[in-house]
N, C-alpha and C positions, 0 to 999 in steps of 0.2 A: 581196635584201631580207630573206628569211627567215633567211639566215645572219647578217646584221647584228642581227636581233632576238634570235637565239639567243645571240650573243656578248654582247649587252647584258644579257640575263637572267643569263648566267653571271657576268658582271662584278659585277652587283649581289649575287648570292649569295656570290661570293668575298669581297666586302667586308662581309659581314654582321657586325654588331656585337652581341655578347651580353653582357649585364650580369650580374655575379655578386656575391653577398655572401660574406663569409667563411664563413658556415654552408654555403652552396651549394658552395663550393670544397672544404671539408673533407668533406662528404658524398660528393661525386663522387670525391675521392681515395680514400676508404675503400671504395668499391664498384667503381670502374672503373680505377683506376690500376694500372700494372704492378707496383708495390710491393705493393699489396693482393692481387693475384693470386699473387705469389710467396709472401706470408705464408700465404694459404689453401692453397697447394700444400704448404708445409712442415707445416701442421697436418694435412693429409690423410695425408702421409707418416708422421708420428708416430702417427696413428690406426691405420694398417695395421700399423705396427711393434708397437703394443700388442696388436692382434688376433693377430698372429703369436706374441707372448709368451703370450697366453692359450691358444693352441692346444697349447702344450707340456704343459698339464695335462689335456688331453682324450685319450681313447683314439685310437690311430692304427691303421687297418686297412691292412696293407701286403701287396702281392703282389710276390714277387721270384723270380728263377730264371734259368736259362740255357737258351735254346731257339734253335738246337741248339748242341752242341759236338762237331763232327765231326773225326775224326783219321784220316789215311791216311798211314802212314809205316813205316819199319823201326825197331824199338825194341830196345834191348839188354835182355835178360831174364837175370837172374842165376839160374843153375841150382843145385840142391841141393849139388853138389860145389864150388861157387864159381866155376865157369866161366861165360862169358857167351855166350849165343846171340842172334843177331839174327833177330828174328821180324817178319814183316809183320803189321801191324794195320790194320784198317779198322773203326772203331767210331764210335758216336754216343752221346752222353750228354745227356739232358735232365732238368732238375729244376725243380720249382715248389714254392714255399712260400707259404701264406697265413697271416698272423699278426695277431692283435689285441693291440696293445702299450699298456701304461699306465705312465706315470711316477708314482711316489709321492713327492710333494714333501716330505713330513714326514721321510722317511728317506733319500731319494735313490735308492731302489731302482727297478728296472725289472722288471715282471712281464708275461708274455705268454702267450697261448694260441695254439698253432700247429698247422698241419696241412700235411704235405709229401708229395711223391711223386717218385720217380726212375725213369726209364726208360733201360735200357742196351741198345743194339743192337750185336751182333757180326756183321758181314757176312761173316766168314770161318769160320763154324762148319761142322762136318762134316755130312754128310747125315744127316738124322733128328734132329739136335740143334736145340733151340729157338734162334731168332735173338734173341729179345727176352726181357728179364728186367725185373721190376718190384720196387721196394722202396718203402716209404713209412712215414710216421708218421701214422696216422689222427688222433691228437690227443696233444698233450703240453703241459705247463705248465712255463714256465721262470721262474726268479727269479735276478736278480743284485742283491746287496746289498753296497755298499761299507761298510767298517767303519772308523770313525775318520777318514773322508775328508771333504774339503770338499764341501759339498752346494750346487751352484749354483742348483738349483731353489728351495731354501728362501730364499736371499738375493734371487733375482730376484723372488720373490713379494712381497717387501717394497720393493724398489727400483724395479721397472718401473712399478708404479702411481704412484709419486712422479714418475718421469720423464714419464709421460703427463699427469699433473695439471699438472706444470710446463710442458709444451708447450701445454696449453690456455690457461693464464694468459699464457704468452709470446705467444700469438696475439693476445689482447686488448691486450697491451702493444704489440705491433707495430702494431695498428690505431691506438692512441693516439699512437704514435711517428710514424705517417704523418700524423696530424692536426697534430702539432707541426712536422714538416718542411714540410708544405704551407702552414702558417701563415707560416713564414719566407719561402717562395717568394711567397706572397700579398703579404706586406708589402714584399718586394723590388720587386715590380711596382708596388705601391701607392705606395711612396716615389718610384719613378721617375715614376709618373703624376702625383703631387702636384708633383714638381719641374718636370715639363713644364707643368703648369697654372700654377705660380708663374712660370716663365720666360715663358710666353705672355702672362700678365697684365702682367708687368713690361715686356715688349716693347711691348705696347699702350700702357701708361702712359708709357713712354719716348718713344714716337712722338708721343703727345699733348703731352708736355712739350716735345719738340722744336718742334712747331708753335707752342706758346706762346712759346718763346724766340725763334723766328724772327720772330714778330710783334713782340715787344718790341725785338728788334735792329733791325728795319726802322724802328721809330719812335724808336730811340735811347735806350731805357730800360734796355738791358742791354749787356754788353760781348761782344766776339767770343770771348774765352777761355771765357766761360760757355757760349756757343753750341757751341763746339768740344767742351767737356766733355760736353754733352748728346748730341752726335753720337757721341762715343766710347761713351757709355752705351748708345745704340741699337745700335751695332755689337756691343758686348759682350752685350747682351740677345739678339741674333740668334744669336751663338755659343752662349749658354746654352740656347736653344731647340733648336738642332741637337744639342748634347751630350745634353740631357735626352731628346730623341726617340730617340737611339741607345741610351741606357741602357734606355728603356722597351721597345724592340723586343727587346733582348737578354734582359731579365728576363721578358718575355712568352713568348719561346720556351722558356725553362727551365720556367716554370709550366705551359704547355700540354703540354710533353713529359712532365712528371711526372704530370699528371692524365689523359693520354691524349686530349687535345682536338685537333681538326683545326687544322692550322697556318694555314689560310686564314681562320679565324674571328678577328675582332678582339675582344679582350677589353676590357671596361670594368668596373673594380672599384669597388664602393661602400664608402665609408669606414664602418667599424663604428660604429653609433650607440649603441644601448642597451648599457650595461655591466651584466652580471648582478650582482644584489645578493644576497650570501650571506656567512655567517660561516664561517670555517675555524678549528676548534679544534685545537691541536697534538696533544693526547692523542687526539682523535678521528681525526686524520689518521694518527697512528702505528698506531692500532688497525686501521684499514682497510688500511694498507700491509702489516702483518704478516698480516692475514687473507687478503688477495687477491693480493699480489705473488708472482711466480714465485720471487723471491729467498728468501722464507721457506721455500718447499718445497725450494729448492736447498740451503739450509743443512742441513735435515734429511737430504736425500739424500746430501750430501757426508759427513756424519758416519757414515751407514750404510755408505757405500762404503769408508770408512776401516776400520770394523769388519769389513767383508767381506774386505779385504786381510789383516787379521790372521788371520781364520779360514782363509783360503786358505793362508797360510804355515804355520799350525799343521797343516793337513790334508796337507801335503807331507812331514811328518816320516817317515812310513813308509806303505806301501800294504798294504791287506788287503781281500780281497773274497770273498764267498761266492757260488758258482755252484751252482744246484740245478735239476734238471729231472726231471719224472716224466710218463710217458705210455705209449704203446704203439707198437710198430713191427713190421714184418713184411716178408718177401720172398717173391715168387711169380713164376710164369711168365705169369700173367694179371693185368690191373689189378684186377679185382674181388676176386681172392683175397687181396690184401694187407689187406682189411678183415675177413677171416674168421679168427676166433680168433687175434688178434695177440698178440705177446709183450709182457710188461711191460718198460718201459725206464726205468731210474732212474740218474741221474748226480748226484753231489755232489762238489764240490771247494772247498777253501779255499786261496786263494792269498795270499801275503804277501811283502813285501820290506822288510827292516829294515836301514838303514845301520849297520854295526858300527863303522866309523871314518870320519867325514866331515870331520875337521880343522876343526870349528867351523862347517861350512856351515849346518846347521840353526839354530844360535844366531844366526848373522849374518842369516839370512833373517828370523827372528822379530824380532830387534832392529830391523832396518830397517823392517819392517811396523809395529811399535809406535811407532818414532820418527816415521814418516810419519803415523800416526794422531794422535799428539800435536800434530804440526805443523798438520794440518788442523783440529783442534779449536781451536788458537790462532787460526788464520786466520779460522775461522768466527766465533769470539767477537769478533775485531776487526772483521770485516765487519758484524756486527750493530750494534756501536757506531757505525761509519761510516754505516750505514743509518739509524739513529735521528737522527744529526746532520744527514744530508742532508734528511730529511723536516722536521726542525725549522727548518733554514735556509730551506727552500723555502717553508714556510708564512709565516715572518716576512717574507721577501722579497716574497711575493705581497701581503701587507698594505701594505707600503711602496709597491709599484708602483701599487696602487689609489689611494692618497693622492696620489702623484705625478701620476697621470693626471688627477685632478680639478683639480689646480693648473695643469697645462699646458693643459688645455682652457680654463680661465678666462683664462689668459695669452694664448692664441691669439685668443680673442674680443676681449679688450682691445686687443691689438696691431693687429688688423685694423680695429677701430673707430678707433683713433688714426690709422692711415694714411689712412683715408677723410677724416677731419677735416683732417689735414695737407695732403692733396691739394687739398681745396677751398680751404683758406687760401692754398695756393701759387697756385691759379688766380686768387685775388683779390689776390695780391701781398703777403700778410701773413706768408709763411714763405719762407725762402731755400731754394734747391735743395739745399744741404747738409743742412738740417734734414729736408727731404723724403726725401733718400737714407737718412738715419739711421732715419727712421720705416719706410721700406721694408725696410731690413735687419732691423730688429726684428720686423717682420711676418713676413718669410720665416723668420727664425730660430725664432720661437715656433710657426709652423705646422709646421716640420720637427720640432721638439721634441715637439709634440703627437702627430704621427704616430708618432714613435719611442716615445713612452709607450704608445700603443695597441699597437704591436708588442710591446713588452716585457710588457705586461699579458696579451695573448692567448697569447703564447708560454709565459709562466709558468702561465697557466690550463690549457693542454693538458699542460704538463709535470706539473702537480699531479694531473691526472686519470690520467696514465700512471703516476705514482709511487704512487698509492693505489688505482687501478682503481675509483675511486668518483666519481660525479657529484655534487659538492656543491651545484650549482645546483638540480637536480631531486631531490636526496636519494634516489638509487638506485644500486645496485651495477652496475658495468660488467661484472663477471664473477660468474656464479652457478654454484657448483661442481656443483650437481645437474644442470645442463644439459650434454648431450653436444655 
């Protein structure tokens, strides 16, 4: 008995029906869908990539070394007279260096302050000779300065913030894209639900008509061919119900999978009622699109990256770099002695490499970079024109869809009322079954056109939000640059 009660409760829960509006579905998709979680993960990835970029401009404290480096072997040792002696060696070398390094973005230089020590152990020394020796650099300052070279830090400082800004705007666009996608899935299901509702009502009406025709046939006021025609309509209505139910189940699974909803829950969608009333000005839409969209930031970034490629090609013409180091060093038999009265250590070198004859290699590299820069500028200019046309077309299309929605809504109401009147007149014998079928077809057609108009309007609504990152209904920005 208890088992039966448990199964009954489980069955009720399994058949639980939950009703959703379009706003409910969109909100759930933006917070709980796998697509939203992926978008949030991409945003987090870009955030930490930007944090990594910022760390390049901060000091880096590094500890490096080799502990230990042990060798036991016979090694060939060249003697003063040029001969070779094979000597056994058994040695250990350890070295450690602690350095504070800073990159200088303005010039591309690297400056560091370092301290290092080395320990050498010779395990085959003679009696009375020290086994261990120490050497070290208590402190020194090193500078490496590339000259006439490409400076990646300078360009990264301009490009990486744009990439990060672009990623933040892309995240908001992804959220609005999810809204647009789930709106399509919502209406796929809603259309199937409406079709099932239409098919169910048509079946009920067809069965009612069949009863009327059978009654008329029995009293001799109608013919058998009309009765058979109605019977065929009933059979067709049953097929329509089965097909509509299958379509609804299929679209239901797609919607529930996208929003991360339990498959055992039965969905019931509500037809969107209130249509938001707001005006969309083309110039205003363009302003918000260029202000908020990632495309606008992308245009600027692509131009900068083209300039960067030219600067990189120019920096490869020849190589020149200044190395300088100043500090103190010492050697001793005890660790503490290397810090006592150390010697001055100064190193300066200027390295360069200039191609004397490169057979036009440098010219070709520069020309290719400049040609690519010109191409990107052309493409960006064209993309801006296309961008403006896209927004213009979108706004105009949205206005037309609103007008169409009002017309189809009225047509749906009129066609539904006409069918009710025609059905009553058919029951009283004042309308033929052919006229009734025409009224039914008009009713179904206008109902579907109304639902399609709703679909087109709301899809365009969320597309407009995605394309401008602006909520025209509530008059507020969907992306605020100051927010992280």
